[in-house]
N, C-alpha and C positions, 0 to 999 in steps of 0.2 A: 504494500500500500504506500502511495506517495505520502510524504510527510506534509501536513497542512498545519499552519499556525504554530510551527515549532522553531522558526528561524531565530527568534529571540533567545530561546533556551539554548539552542546549539551555539549561538554566538557567545553566550555567557560561559558555557563550558569550554569553548575554544580559548577564551581569554584566560580562564583559570589554568588551562593546559600550558599556555605560553609562559605564565608565571612559574609553573612547576619546572618547565624546561630551563628556565633561567636560574634555577636553584632555590626556589621558594616553594616547598611542598604544599600541595593543596588537597582539600577534601570537599567533595560535593555530594550531597544527599538529594537525590531526585525522587520526590514524593508525588503520588497521584492516586486517584481512585482506581479500583480494579479495572483492568483492561482499558485504561485511558491512553495507552500508547507509550508507556514508559520503556518497554523493551525495544520498540521501534526507534525511539530517540537514542537509547544507548547503543544500538547497533550502528546507527548513523555516526555517532560520535566515535566509535571504535574505528570505523572506516576512515574517517577524516584524520584521526590520530595516527593510524598506520601510514597513511599517505604522507604525513609530515615527518616520518622517520622515527616515530615513537614506538617503543616495544609495548604491545598491547597484550595484557594477560587478562583473560575473562573467565568468569564462573557464573553459574546460575544456581540459586538455592532452590531446594525442592522439599516440600512437606514430607515426601516419602523417604528422603535421605537425611532428615534433620537429626537422626540419631547416629549417623555415620561419622566417627571421629575424624576431624580435619578433612572432611569431604570437600568443602569449598576451597580450602587452601590447596588441596591436591589438584583441583581443576586449574587453579591459577598457575601452578608450577609446571603443568604439562607443556605449556608453550615457552617456558623459560629456559634459556641456555645455561643450564646448571650441570657441572660434572657429575658423572654417574656415581662416583663414590660418595659425594655429598648427598645425593638423592637417597642412596642406600642407608646412609647414616640417619637421615631424617626418618625413614620408614622404621628403622630399628627403635629409635626413640619413641615414635608414636605407638609402637606395639608394647611398650614397657609400662603400661598403666598410666594413672593420672599424672604422676610426677614426670614420667617420660614424655607425656604429651605436652606438658608445659615447657619442657626442655626443647621438644621438637618445634613448638611455636616460636620460641626465642631463636632457634637455629634458622627457621624459615625466614623470620624477620631479618636476621642478619644477612642471609642470602640475597634477599630482595634489595636491601640497602647497598650491598656490594655491587649488584647488577646495575643499580642506578648510577653508580660512579662511572660506568662505561657507556650507558645509553639511557636516555629518559624513559620512564615507565609509566604507563597508564594502567592502573588496576581497576577493572570494571566488574562489579558483582551485581547481578540483577536478582531481584526477589530476595534481598538479603534478610528479610524477615523470616525466611525458612532456613537460614544458615545454622550449622551445628554449633554447639557452645564452644568447642575447642577452636574452630575457625574464627568465631567471633572474638575469642580471647587473643588469638594471634593478630587479627586485624586491629584490635584495640591497642595491643603492644606496639604494632607497627605505626599506627597513626599518631601515637604519642611522640614518635621520633622522625616525623616527616619535615620538621621545621626547615632544615637546610638541605634537604635531599631533592633529587629531581624526580620525585614520584607524585603522581596525582591519583588519588583514590576516588572513584565514582561509584556510589552505592545507590542502587535503585530499589525502591520498595513500593508496593501497591496495597492500599487499604490500611486498616489498623494493624499495628505491629502486635505480635504475640507478646505475652507478659515477659517471657524470658529474653526477648530481644529489645524490649522497651528501654531498659537501663542503658544498653549499648548505644541506642540511638540518641538518648538524652546526653550521654557522655560525649558523643561525637559533636553534637550541636554546640557544646560548651567550648570546644577547641577554637583557638584564635583563627586558624586557617580553614575552618569548615564553613561551607556555604550551603544554604538550603534552597532548592528549587521546587515549587509546587506546580505540577503539570495540570492545567485546566482542561475541561472537556471542550470540544469544538463549539465555536459560536455559530449562529445561523449563516454568517458569511463563509465560515470555513466549510460547513456542510455543503453550501451552494457550490463552492469551488470543487470539492471532491465529487459531487454528483455530476457536475459538468465534465470533469475529467473522465469519469467512468461511463457515463450514460449520455453525454451530450448536453449542449446548452438548452435545447428545447425542453428536455426532461427536467433539467435543473430549474428552469423558470416555472415549470408546472408543479413539481413535486418536492422541491428542496425543503420548503417549510414543513411539509408533512413528515419528511424524513427526519428533520431535526426534532419535531415533536415526538416521534415514536422512539428515536434512539437517544434523545437527550443530549446528543453531541458525543456519545461514546463511540470511539473509532471502531471497536470490535463489533458493536451492534450495527453501526452504520454500514460497515463493509459487508456484513452478512445480509443486510437488507438490499444492498446493491446487487449482490450475487443472486438473491432471490428474484430480483427484478429482471436481471439478464436471463435467468433460467426460464422465467415465465414468458419472456419475449421470444426465446427460442422455441418454446412449446406452443406459441400462439395463444397463450392464456392470459396475457397482460391486459388488465382492464384500465379504467380511468385513474385509479389510485395506486399507491404503492403496493407491491406484492409482498405480503408478510407470510412466509412459509417456513419450511423445515430449517433452512439455514439460520434464520433469526432465532428459532426455538433452540437450536444447538448452541448458538452464541450466548443466549441467556443462561443456559445451564453451565456453559464453560466459564462465564463471568462469575457466577456464584461459587463455583468450585475453586476458582482462583482467589476469592475474597478471604477476608479474615475469618477465623473460626467463629462459628455461631451465626454467620451471615446467612448461610444456606437455610438453617433451621428457622430463622426469623422470616425469611422469604416464604418458606413453606407455610408457616402459620398465617402470614399475610394472604397467601393464595387461598388458603382454606376459608378465611374469614371474608375475603373480598375487599377489605378496607383496612387501613392501618390501625384504627381504634381497636384495642383489646389484644393485638398480636403479642405484646409483651406478657400480658396476664395469661394468655393461653400457654406460654412456655414457662411461666413462673419467674419471669425476669422482673427486676425492680424497674421503676420508671426511668431512671437515668440510663441504665444499660439498654433498655428497649429504644429509648429516644435516640441514643448514639447509633444503634444499629440501623434504625430507620433512616437516620440522616446519611449514613454511609451508602445505603441502597439508593437514596435519592441522588447523592453526589456522583455515583457511577452511572447515572442515567436510566435506571430501571423504574424509578417512581416519580410521580408528580404529587401534588397535594391530595389527590383523591385515591391514590393507590398505583397499581401498575399502569405504565403509560399505554400499554396495548393489551387487549385481552389475550393475545397469543403468548405474551410473557407469562401471564398467570397460568395459562394452560400448560406451558412448558414446565413450569415449576411443579404443578400438580402431577404431570406425567412423570417427573423425575422423583416424585415422592412414592415410596413403596405403598402398595394397597393397604397393608396392615398399619403402617404409620399414618397414612391418610385417614383411615377409619378412626384411629385413635384420636387424631386431632379434631376431626369432625365431632366425635363424641364429647370431647372436652369443651369444644366450642358451644355445643348445644347446652351443656350444663351451665357454662358461664352466662350465656345469653338468657337462659331461663331464670337464673338467680338474679340477673340484673333487670328483669321485667321486660325483656325485649318482646317484640311482636311474635305471635305464635307462628306466623308464616316463616319468619327468619329462622327461628329455632327448629321448626319442622324440617326445613331444607337440610340442616346439619344432621338431624336424626336420620333422615332418609339416606344421606350419604354415608353415615357411619354404620347403619344397621344395628346399632346398639340402643335398645329401648327397654332396658331392664327396670329402670326406675318407675315408680308409680305415677309420677307427674307426666310421663311422656304420652300416655294415651289421650288425656284431655287436650294436650297441646296439639297432637296430630288431628284430633277431631275439629278443634277450633280452626286450625289452618286449612283443613279440607273445606269447611263451610265458607271460609273467606275466598278460597280459590274458586269454588263453584260460583260464588256471587260475581267474581271478576272474569268468569269465562275460562279459567285455566283448569279445564276438566281433567286433562291428563295428570296434572300434578295432584289434584284432589284425589284421584283414583289411587295414586301411589301412596299418599298419606294414609288413606283408609285401609289399604291392603296391609301396610305395615302395622297399623293399629290392630287389625284383625289377628295378625300373627301372634301378638303378645298379650292381648286383653284376656284376662282370666275370669272376668266378671260376666256371668252368663247373660243377664238382661242387657248390660251395657254392650256386650259383644253383638247381641241380636240387633240393637239399635244401630251400631256402627255398620254391620253387614247390610242392613236395610239401606242406609245411606250410600253404601258402596254399590248396591244394585242400581239405585237411582242414577248415580254418577256414571257407572259403566254403560247404562242404558243410552246415555247421550252419545257415546262413541259408537257402540254397536249393540243393539238389543239382544243379540245372541250370546254376548260375552257373559252376562250375569247368570246364565243357566246353572253352572255348578253351585252357586250360592243358594239356589232355591231349595235344594234338599236340606242344606244346613239350617236355613230359616224355618223350614217345615219342622225339623227336629226341635228347634228352639221353641216353636209354638207348642209342640207336644210336652215340652219340659216346663211350660208356663213362663218362659223368658221373654216372649214376644208381646209387645204392647198391641192393643187392638188396632191402633192407627197404623202400626207397621204391618200388622196382619193384613190389613186392607191393601197395602202396597204389594205384599206377597201375592195376594189373590189376583190382583191386576196382572202381575208378571206371569202367573200361571195361565191366566186367560189368554194373554198374548201368545204364549207358546202352545195353546190348544190343549192344555192339560186341565180339562174342565172338571174331571172327577176330583182331582187334587184341589182345584179351586173351591169346589163345593164343600169338600172336607174342611178346608181352612175357614170358610165363611161360617160353617156350622159350628166349628169349635170356638169361634170368637164369641158366640152367643150374643150377637149384637142387639137382639130384641130386648135384653134385660139391661136397661139403663138405670140411672143416668150414667153418662160416660164422662171421662176427663175432657177438658176443652179441646185438646188436639184430636181425640177420637171423634168427638161430636162434630168438629169442623170437617174432618175427613168423611164422616158419614153423609153430611149434607151435600158434599160434592160428588160422592161416589154414586149415589142413587141416580141423579140425572145423567151422569156419565155412563153408568151401566145401561140405562134405557136407550141411549144412542149407539152404544157399541155392542153390548152383550145383553140384550133385553131378557133372555130366559133366566138371568140370574137376579132379576129384580126381587123375587120372592125371598131371597136370602138376606136382604138389607132392609131394615125398617125405614119407613118414610121419614122425611125430615121433620114433619110436624110432630113426630113422637119424641123428638129430642128437646128437652126443656132448656138447654143451655143457651147463652147469648149467641147471636149470629156474629161471625167474624167481621171485622171492619172492612170497608171496601178498599182500603189501601193495602191490605195484607195479601199474601200469595193465595191463601185459602179463599179470601173474598173474590179475587179475580177468577179463580177456578170455578167457584160456585156460580158467579154471574155468567161466565162463558158457557158452562155446561147447561145452565138453565136456559140461556138464549138458544142454544142448539136444540135442546129438548123442546122448546116452544115451536121452533121452526118445523121439527120433524113430527110433532104431534098435532099442531094446529095450523101449520102453514106459515109463510113469511108475513112480516109486518114491518113498517118503517121504524117502529119503536125498537124492535129486536135488532134490526140491521144497525141502527144508530148505537145501540148498546154494544154490539160486537165491535164496531169501529172505535168506540170510546176505549174499550179494553185494549185494543191493539195500539191505539194512539198514545196511551198514558203509561205504558210500561215497556221494559226491555225484555228480550228473549229469556235471559237468565234469571230475571226477577219473577217470571211468570210460571215457568214449567211448561213442558210440552203439551200436557193435557189442555191447559188454558189456550195455548196457541192454536192447537188443532180445533178445539171447539169453536173459538171465535171465527177462524177462517172458514170452517164448514158451515157455520151459521150464515155467513155471507154467501157462500157458494150455493147451498141448498135453498137459501132465501132468494135465489135468482139475482144475485148481485155479483156475478163473476167478474164484471169489469172493475168493481171496487175491491174484490178479494185479490185480484192478480197483483197489483203493485205492493199490497201488504205482504203477500207471500214472497214476492221477489226480494223485498227488503230483508225479510226474515231469513231467507236462504243465504243472502250475503252475510248476515250477522252470524249465522251458524258456521259458515266457512271461516270467518275471521276469528271466531271463538273456538275453532278446532273441535267442532261437535258433529262429526260425520253422521252419527245416528240421527240427530235432529235434522241435518241437511237432507238425508234420505227420506225421512217422514214428510218433510215439507215438500220435497220434490214430488212425492206421491200425490199430495193435495194439489200441487201446481199442475200436474198432469190432468187431474179431474177438472180443474178450472179451465184448462186449455180446451178440453173436449166441449165444455159448455160454451166456449167462444167460437167453436168451429175451427179451431187451430189444430188440425190433425197432426201435422209434423211436430208442433210444439208438445202435444200430448205424448207422442212417441218418444221424443227426446227426453222429457222429464221422467217418464216412466222407466226408460232404460237407465237413466242416471241413478234412479233410486235402487234399481236392481243390481247395478254395478257397485254401488257403495256397500250395500248389504245384499249378498247373494240370496236367492230365493229360500234356501234352507234356514237362513237366520231370521226370517220375518215372522215365523209362526203363522197364526191365522191371518195376520195383517198382510200377508203376501197377496191376498185377494184384491187389495186396493190397487197396487201398481200393476199386477197382471191384468186386471179388468180394464184399466185405462189403455194399456198397451194393446190388448186384444181388440178393444173397440176401435182404436185408431187404425191398426193394421187392417181390420176388416173393412172399414170405410174407405181406406186407400186401395183396396183390392189386392192386398198382399196376403192372399189366403194361405199359402204354404207356410209363411212365417207365423201367421196366426195359429195354424194347426200345430206348429212346433211348440208354441207357448201353451197350448192345451195339454201337452204331454208333461209339463212341469208338475211334479208331485205337489199336491196341496193337502193340508191337514183336513181330515174328515170333519173335524169340529168347526172348520171355517164357516160352514153353512149355518151355524148357530150364532153368527155374528153379523154385524152390518157389512163387513167385507164380503161375506158370502152373497149378500144381495147383489152387489155390484158384479161379482163374478158370474152369478146366474144370468144376469142381464147381458153381460158381454158374451158369454158362451151362447146364449140364445140368439143374439144378433149374428154371430158367426154362422150358426147353423141355418138361420134364415137366409143369409146371403149365399150360402153354398147349397141350398135346396133341401135341407133336412128339416122340413116344415113341422112335422109332428114333434120331433125332438126339441125344436126351437119353442114351439107352443108350450111344451111341458116345462121348459125352463122358465118361461115368463109366468106361467100360472103358479109354479112353485114359489117364485119370487113374491108374487102377489099374496099367496097364502101366508107366507112368513110375515110379510109386512102387516097384514091384517091381524094376525095373532099377536104381534108385538106392539100394535098401536102406532105404527109408523107409516100408515098408508096415506102418504101425501105425494102428489105428483112432483113436487120440487126435489124429492129424494130420488125416486125412480118412478117414471110414468109407465108402469108395467102394462096397464090396460091398452095403451096405444101400441106397444110392441106386440102384445098378444093379438090385437085386432089386425095388425098387418099380416101376421101368420094366418089368421082365420080367413082373411080376404083371399090369400093365395091358395088356401085350402077350399075356397068356395063357400064359406059360411058367412055370407054378407050380413045376415040379420043379427047374428051374435056379435059380430064385429061392431056393427052400428050401436047395439045395446051397450057394449063396453065403453065405446067412445062417448056416447051420450052421458053415461054415468060419470066418466072422467071429466067432461066439460062442465057438468053440474057441480063439480068440486071446486072450481076456480072462483076465488073472490077477486079482490083487487090485486093480489100478488101473483107470483109465478107466471109472468108473461111468456117466458120462453117455452115452458111446458104447455101453456095454452096454445101458442102458435103451432107447436108440433102437433098437438091434438087436433087443431082445426085442419091442418094439412091432411092428417090421417082420416079425419071425418069426411073430408071432401070426396075421398075415394069410395065412400059408401053411398054417395048421392048420385042422382041422375046427372047426365052430362050437362044440361042447361043450368043445373043448380050448383055446379062445382066452382065457377069463377069467383063468386062472392066469398065463400069461406077461404079459398086459396089466396085471394088478394088480401083479405084480412090477416091471414096467417103470415103472408110475406111482410105486411106492414109491422106486425107485432115482432116478428123475428128480426127484422132489420133494427127495430128499436132495442131489442134485447141483445143484439150483437153476436148472434150465432150465425156465422157465415155459411157453415155447412148445411144447417137445417134451412137457412134462407135459400141456398142453392137448390135444395130438394123441393121446397115449396114453389119456387119459380119454375123449376123443371116440370112439375106437375101442372102448373098453370099454362106453360107453353104447350104441353101435350093437349090440354083441354081446349085451348084456342085452336090448335091445329085440327082436332077432331070436330070442332064446331065450324070449321071452314074459314076462320079468321087467320089466314096464313101470315099476313104482315105482322100482326100483333104476336103471333106464335113465334115467329123468327126473332123478333126484337126481344121478347122475354127469354127465349132460349139462349140468346147470346149472353145476356146478363147472367143467367144461371150457369152457363158454360164457363164464363170468366171467374165466377166465384168458386166453382168446383175446381178449376185449375189452381187457384190460390190455395185451396185446401188440400191439393194433391189427391182429390177424390176421383181416382181414375175410373172406377166403374161408372160413375155418373157422367164424366166427360165423354167416355166412350159411347155410352147409351145416347147422349144428346147428339154426338157426332153421327151416329147411325140414323137416328130419327130425323135429323135435319140436314143430312147429306154433307156433313163436314168430315174430312179426313183428319187423321191425327195431326198433320202439320199444316192444315189449311189456315192461311193467314186471315181469312175472312172472319174467323172467330177470335183471332189473336190481336189484330191490328189495334194499336193504341192511339190515343189522341196525341197531338203535338205536345212537346215538352213544356212549351210556354204558352201563355195566354196574354191578350192585350190588357186584361185586368181581372180582378176577382169578381165573381158573381155576387150580386146583392142577395140578401136573404130571400126575397120574393122570387128572383130569377132561379136561385138554387132549388127552392121548393118545387117550382114548376118543372124545371129540367129533370129533377130527380123522379117525379111522378111520370113524366113523359118517358124517361128511360126504362120505367117498369111496364110500359105498354098501355098506359091510360090514354084515352082520347082527350082532345082539348075540352070537350063538353064535360067529360067525367072529372077532369082536373078542375074546371071552373066550379063544378058542383061541390067538390071536396073542399076547395079553398074559399068558397063563397065570394067569387069574383066573376066578372063577365068573361065570355069566351074571347072577346076582343082583347081584354087584358092579358089573358093567357097567351094569345098569339104574339102580343107585343113583347112579353117577357121571353118567350121562346126565341123570337127573332134576335133580341139582344144576346141571349145565351149562345145561340149559334155563332154569332160574330165573335164573341169573346173566347169561345172554345175552339174557334176555327173549324167548325164542322158545317156541312151543308144540308144535313137532313136528320130526321128523328132516329134513323137507323144507327147513326154513329154516336148517339148520346150515351148509351151504356158504357162504351169504351172511354169516351171523354170524361164522363162523370167519375168512373173508377180511377182514371189517372189523376184527376183533380183531387180525389179523396186521398190517394196514396201520397201525392205531393204535399197535401196539407198535413 
């Protein structure tokens, strides 16, 4: 390495050497932090002295050879021109015990003084702090006699001197001819010069400041960083900042091993704690000694005020600490932190790292830290804390409570993970260790996995009918009953109604309050149908709380209340935001469950590709085998989307995925039956399809969930009956379904009107189909709108209104294309003479328009694009026919189209651009 910012020190040493050559012996002690470049400076001085004709005798002290008698002096004499007989005499004296070694030291001193009479000598000893005592005695003897000699002694040392050499250094510094040099670390300017020399000026301008910050100006660390950067550049892995890799880590370890005794252990304590505070106490050092050690670590460039200058330095020190020693330090750190009242999360991290949790206080600390981690979204850490607590907790009831919390936490990551704990919790229930509130959690987990008999056993043993219960159990009961009604209705009989609990209701700001409100809102939608009040309540819950504050039951209930309440457009952005939050909080289990709901929302928006994407994502995060009975949700959405897109072979493959038999006793089973029925209907298995739809309806009726917003099974069954030729029964079912609609469920009503039109005579069909199209457009279901428009186009065609038929069919075809509903696009192509690549159905409006349509023009153009005549438009909008014509003329000009036939394409392009 080129010497940077060392010219002043070299010049000072050269001046002392000149004085020694002139007969005035000199001593220089070159001091500096570990790895600050002392050795490089002494090597350069030796070269310059040799070039000047000075005899240079060099030695290097070593901690490994500190016990070797006269080891350093022996190195010095290897290069000295001394007769062989005198060397032999010195060796004999050195081997003759302590007195002999003293004589040998005097003899060696005399030899060097004699040599200096003939030629100036530079004695250079690096790392003198590691010199053996006899060599130090000889050097002390010699330096006292340098006054009129031609000898210069240069002694280099790094870091704090050992106790046995401290007196020698103090004695030297008291000598009249002794001078002390302190070698500083490199300044930012020096680092800049070195970076430019090694990596070029452009890199220096960009990264020199960062290199100085990371290395602290220590030449060893800086050189390692530059080597890492060059290696990264050769491998094509250099990024925008400094490369901090293995070379830097090795340099950190090397620096510490070169340092003063105790410096490495202090650095290890600091690495374990992550901050300087308490490092001394961790090692049992007094405050003065710890402060001195920390100061030395800072002086050599490893530390700044907050600890290690770079996390790679801390990692290097931890890697260099044996696992047993590291575990011991973490254990002691946990004890110290707990005794000083530190936060549970900080103490728990050390307990986790140590694995030593024998003390009674450790379990409560781990519990508290886990709860805090869950609240902050650090689910993985919470799981680790709870697992460790489970391993050591000997208190049965407490262990059951911890294990229940562990099940809940692991559920966020992957619902299949907690399965092994269920048997242990069931055993705790039999032993009487499980609280009723935790028993309800266990029952829910068993239900998820389809272990219905075990769930019944748990609920029976809890004896929930005999109250009053503790507040937590009472709150859990209130939320469990509406939740069961929506997910596992057959189990309602095992849980007493909320009215039977005399305890106070939980406050609306608590997690229990949110769960109760969300479950009640969903229960209301599924038992009585949607209402604006319930929809507003669901959105309030979603708006006023975070994902980890609520719990997944609350999130699902609120989102599904919006979805089944026919507010898919309002549910979608909430669900998307929650998915992003689950990703950021590292909760893949929650992400998968939210993706399942998002797939169902996409289906209700007519977004078939989106439904497929979200359903596949859910099944990729959690494979089908890990979902339990809930697999029916994602499978149903995927199966429905694939069927509507005409990908029947892929759909058939999904039907071969094993599902728990118990799934049909849950809400997930209803969706699965409907999806399977639609696949069978699309592939010509009409009787099997009808059986699925009727079975779905039978379960919904028995469970009190027979609302079209959940599953409009009557319409699906009617479609199967129509294809089987049973028009009267199909009409009866559809009339029954239409009678169920109040002000809510517009989408389900639009679908039912489309299906009902098929039971009417030809001349009676346009009215319900147009109404269905209006409703479905307002509801935002593009796929069902395309189906309604396709039926309307066929009706117009059969009635001989070919122009209206073709206009309506084009609009239907475009919507079907957007949804990738290939069976529908192909059918329309066949019926209206379009080939698959025919541009007559695909052509789009120009990309720009002279101006935006006014509201009135937009309403008229939209109705015209759906095939309404000018007179029909005038009647619907309560304006004159002349006004309609004027609006259309302006709309044609702005959209750059020449006729009504081009309106569907132009309006669609305008909508997409908006």
